[in-house]
N, C-alpha and C positions, 0 to 999 in steps of 0.2 A: 164571265164564262163564254167560251167560244161556241158560236152556233154554226152548225153545218147542215146543209140541205142534202138529202139523199133521195134517190129514185129506186123504186122496186125493179127488180129484174127477174123475169120468169124463165128466160132461156139460159140454161146453165152450161151449155156446151163450150168447149174450148174455143171454137170458131167465133161464137158470140162474144166471149170474153175478150178475145183479141180485137174484135171489131170495136168494142167499147174503149179499149185502150188507145186505138188509133184515133178515136173521136175525142180523146182527152178526158176519159173517165177511168176511175180505178174501181174494179170489182171488190166487193166487201161482203161480210156476213155479220149479222147481229144476232147474238144468242144470250141465253141466261133467263132465269126466272121461270114462271109458268107459261110464258108466251112462246109459241113456236118460233123457231129460227126464221129469220128473214134474210133473203138474198137482196143486196142493194148495190148501188154504185154511187160514187161521189166524184164531183168535179176535181180533177187533179190540181188545177190552179189554186183551189181553196185549201187543199190539204198539204201541198208541197212544203211550205214553210214550217208547218206544224210537225211534219214527219221528221224534218232535219234537226229539230230541237232535242236536247237531252231529256226533257221532261215529258215527251210525247206519250210514252207508255205508262205514265203516272198522272196524266192530266185528265180531269173530268171535262167532258164535252157535252153539249146539248145537240142531239141529232134530231132533225125534223124530217119525218117521212110522211108525205101526203098530208101535211098540215098538223100531224100529231108529233109532239115533242117528247123525247125521252133522254134521261141522263145516262150517258154511257162512258166507258173508259176503254181506250185501245189496249188490246192484249198481245197482238202480234202483227208484224209487218213483213211482207216478202218483197224482196227487191230483185230487179233484173241484174243478172250477173255482169253484163257489159255496161249498160247505161246507168245502173244504180238508181233507176226510177222505181217508185213503189208500184207493184203489180197486183197486190192483194192485201187487204187489211181485215183483221178480226176485231170486232167491237163486242163488249160485254155490257149488258144492262146493269145499272146500279140499283140495288134494292135497299130501301131504308131499313136499318136495323141489322143488316148483314155485314160481316167483316170480310175483307179481302186482303191478300198478301201481295205487296208491291215492293219493287225496288225503287227507292226514292233517292234522287241525286243529292250529293253533298256540296255545300258552298261555304267558302271561308271569307270572312270580312275583316277589316281593320288591320291589314298587313303592316301599314306604317307604325302602328302602335305596339308592335311586337319587338321587344328589346333584342331577342335572338336574331330576328331577320335583319334588324338594323346593323348588327355586328357581323353580317355576312352569312348568317345561318341559312339553311335551306328547308323549305316546307316539303316534307316527304309524305305524300298522300298514300295511305295504306288502302283505304276503301273510297272509291269515287261514288259508290252507291251503297245504301244500307237497306236491307230487307226489313220492312215493317209490316205489322198486322194492323190494319186501319179499318174503322167504320166506313162504310161506303159513302156516307154523307159528309165526312170530314177527312179528306185525303190531303196531306200537305204536298205542296208543289216541290219543296226542297227542304233539306235540313241545313240550317245556318249555324256555323261555328264561329265564335268570336275569338280572334287571335290576340286581343289586347292583353299585355302582360306576359305573354308566353316567351320563355327564354330558351336558349340552346339546351337540349336535353329534355324538354317538356314533351310528354305524351298526351295527346288530345284524345280522350276517351268518349264513348257514347254517353256516359253519365254527365259530361260537362255541358250538355245541351238539354234544354227543356222541350220535351215533345208534347204535342197537343193531347188533350184528354182522350183516354182510351186508345191511344196509339202506342204500341210497344214493339221493340225489336223482336225478331223471331229467335235471335240468340239470347237466351235468358240465363245461361249458366255462368257467364263471366262478363266483366266490364271491358269489352273489347276496344282495341285502339283503332281510331279512325285516321289519325295522322300524327307525325312527330316533327319537332323542330330540330333538325340535325346540324352538326358542326359543318363548316365549309369544307369542301373536298380538296381545294387547292390552297396552299399556304404560300404567301409571297415571301421571298427572302428579303430581309432588311437591306436597304441600300448602304454601301460603304461611305464613310465620311470622305469629303473631298481631299483632306490631308493625306489619308492613307492611299488614295488613288494616285496622288501626285508622287508620293514616296516610291510606290511600286513602279511607276513610270521611270523615275530617275534611276532606280536600281537596275531596271531592265536595260536602259541605255548604257550604263556603266559595264554591265556584264557583256553586252554586245561588243563594246569597244575592246574589252579585254580579250574576247574570243578572237576578234579580227587580228589583234597584235600578236597573239601567241601563235607560233608555228603549229601546224597540224601534225599529229603523230605520224601520219603516213608520209608526209613530205620530209620530215626529219629522218625517217627510216631510209627513204630513197637517197637522200643526200649522203648518209653514212655509207650506204652500199656503193654509191658512185665513188666515194673517196677510197674505199677499200679496193674496188676494182681497179682504179687508176694506179694505186700503189702496187697492185699485183702485176699489172701489165709492164711496168717499168722494170727492166732487168738491171742488175748491178753492173757498173762499168768494169770491163775487163782490164786488169793491170797489164801494161806492156812490159815484157821482160826481155832483156838482151842476153841471149845464150852465148857464153864464151866458148870458143872453139879450143880444143886441146892443142897444145903446140905440136907442130909437125916433127916427126922423128927424122933426124938426119941419117 
């Protein structure tokens, strides 16, 4: 269990909070149970890696304030809009015997043992987190689903995983789907045999030669027109005739 040291803060003004942030601390609040709320601050270096993890909001932590330790769970984190650094965190006290509702991350194992994934199938994750109702003292860090034996078309439902005792999904009216093994989205076209490719190449060359040898329709038409025009330009030769003069009258 991760242990974090926190300091009390009495000044709650925005100016004081900004000063804490420039000094490398994150303002926070601790609430829950019969104890009054406490305003605290935590060293940003100690909390940075935890905040970035997917399990942060479902992870039980041990918070030490002035030598007193308490089990807590993060409930909310505010981030700076530009730097994306944490600027405020809400912690809730964990009380034994109480149940809380949390979103627990989902994890899948044994991908190589899935026949469907081996044949090119795709793991389609429907829910990356599942909302569970858990006892405060036994909160799972993650829900682990085993992909061994899953083939294409398999629906992985919440019933396929064994949850810890007294841990139940908040959805109770159906056995909901968490993920599916879907068929591949891209189908490769089978390659043509080498003989067919060679035959197609030879046919292509033969067709090209035939095309080059044959006169084009346009050219043939032009030649016909020229022939006709030449024939039209030539006039028939005039026949020379000798006119006989009538005999002179005496």
